[in-house]
C-alpha positions in Angstrom: -14.2 -14.0 47.6 -11.3 -12.7 45.6 -9.9 -9.3 46.5 -10.3 -8.1 43.2 -12.7 -7.8 39.9 -11.5 -9.0 36.8 -12.0 -6.9 34.1 -14.6 -7.9 31.7 -13.7 -8.9 28.5 -15.2 -7.9 25.1 -15.4 -10.2 22.4 -17.4 -8.9 19.6 -16.6 -5.7 17.9 -20.4 -4.7 17.8 -20.1 -4.6 21.9 -16.5 -2.6 22.0 -16.7 0.8 23.7 -14.4 3.9 24.6 -12.4 2.4 27.5 -12.9 -1.1 27.1 -10.1 -3.3 28.4 -9.0 -7.1 27.9 -10.4 -7.2 24.5 -10.2 -10.7 23.4 -11.7 -10.7 19.9 -10.7 -12.6 16.4 -11.4 -10.7 13.5 -10.8 -10.8 9.5 -8.0 -8.3 8.3 -10.5 -6.0 5.5 -7.9 -3.5 4.3 -4.5 -1.8 5.3 -5.9 2.4 5.4 -3.0 4.4 6.7 0.7 4.4 7.7 2.3 6.9 9.8 5.6 7.4 10.6 5.8 9.0 14.3 8.3 11.2 16.1 10.5 8.2 17.9 10.9 7.1 14.4 8.2 4.0 15.1 5.8 3.3 12.5 1.8 2.9 13.2 -0.3 1.4 10.5 -4.0 1.3 10.8 -6.2 -1.5 9.5 -10.4 -1.9 8.9 -11.3 -5.3 10.9 -14.4 -7.2 10.9 -15.9 -10.0 12.5 -19.6 -11.1 11.9 -20.8 -8.2 14.1 -19.4 -5.3 12.8 -16.0 -3.2 11.5 -13.6 -1.4 13.8 -10.0 0.6 13.1 -7.1 -1.6 14.4 -3.8 0.3 14.9 -0.3 -1.6 15.4 2.6 -0.5 15.7 6.1 -1.7 13.7 6.7 -5.0 13.6 3.3 -6.2 14.4 2.0 -3.9 11.6 4.2 -5.4 8.9 3.0 -9.1 10.0 -0.6 -9.0 9.3 -2.1 -8.4 5.4 -5.6 -8.1 4.6 -7.4 -11.4 4.7 -5.7 -12.6 7.4 -8.0 -13.8 10.1 -6.0 -13.0 13.5 -6.8 -13.1 17.1 -6.0 -10.6 19.7 -5.6 -10.9 23.4 -5.7 -8.2 25.8 -6.2 -5.4 23.4 -8.1 -2.2 24.6 -10.5 0.5 23.0 -9.9 4.1 23.2 -11.5 7.5 21.0 -9.2 9.4 19.4 -10.6 12.4 17.1 -14.3 11.0 17.8 -13.7 7.6 16.3 -12.9 4.9 18.3 -10.2 2.6 17.3 -8.7 -1.0 19.0 -5.5 -1.1 20.0 -3.2 -4.3 21.0 -1.5 -2.6 23.8 1.9 -3.5 25.6 -0.1 -6.2 27.4 -1.4 -7.5 24.0 -0.8 -10.3 21.8 -2.0 -10.9 18.4 -1.5 -13.8 16.1 -2.8 -15.5 12.8 -5.6 -17.6 13.5 -4.8 -19.3 10.1 -6.5 -19.3 6.8 -10.0 -20.0 6.4 -13.3 -18.8 5.5 -15.0 -15.7 7.9 -18.1 -14.1 8.0 -17.8 -10.5 8.4 -19.9 -7.4 8.7 -18.4 -4.0 7.3 -21.3 -2.0 8.9 -21.9 -0.8 11.6 -18.4 0.5 11.4 -17.5 1.8 15.1 -14.4 3.7 13.9 -16.9 5.6 11.5 -19.7 7.1 14.1 -22.2 4.5 12.9 -22.5 2.3 15.7 -22.5 2.7 19.6 -19.4 4.8 19.9 -19.8 6.0 23.6 -19.4 4.7 26.3 -22.7 4.7 28.2 -21.2 3.6 31.6 -19.5 6.9 32.0 
C-alpha cells in the first residue's frame, strides 16, 4: 500500500479546474494575447490554447514565452490551473515542462473557453 496518494492527472482542457495540479495535456497554440513586463524584469506572455474539448489561457514566462508560436502543437507536463481575476488560466510552473510536439493537424475547439467563464471554471470539490 502506498504511503501517499498520487495527485490525479488532468488531460483535457474541459476537465481542468482552479487548483488542478499535475496537468498533462497536448494542445495547439491558437493565438498570442498579452505581453506583461513584471517588476522583476521578467516577461509573461498569455496565449489562447485549445484541444478537442475546449480552450483556456496559458501563461508562459521568459524563454518559454518566445519558444512557442500560434500554430504550434505543444505538450505540457506537470502544469497547474489557477483562477486570477475571475478567469482560469493554465501555467507551466517551476516543475513543469513544455515542448513542441511537432507540426501536425490538430482538431480543436474554441468554446467553451474556460478562461472566459463559459466553462465549468469553479472547483466544486472545495
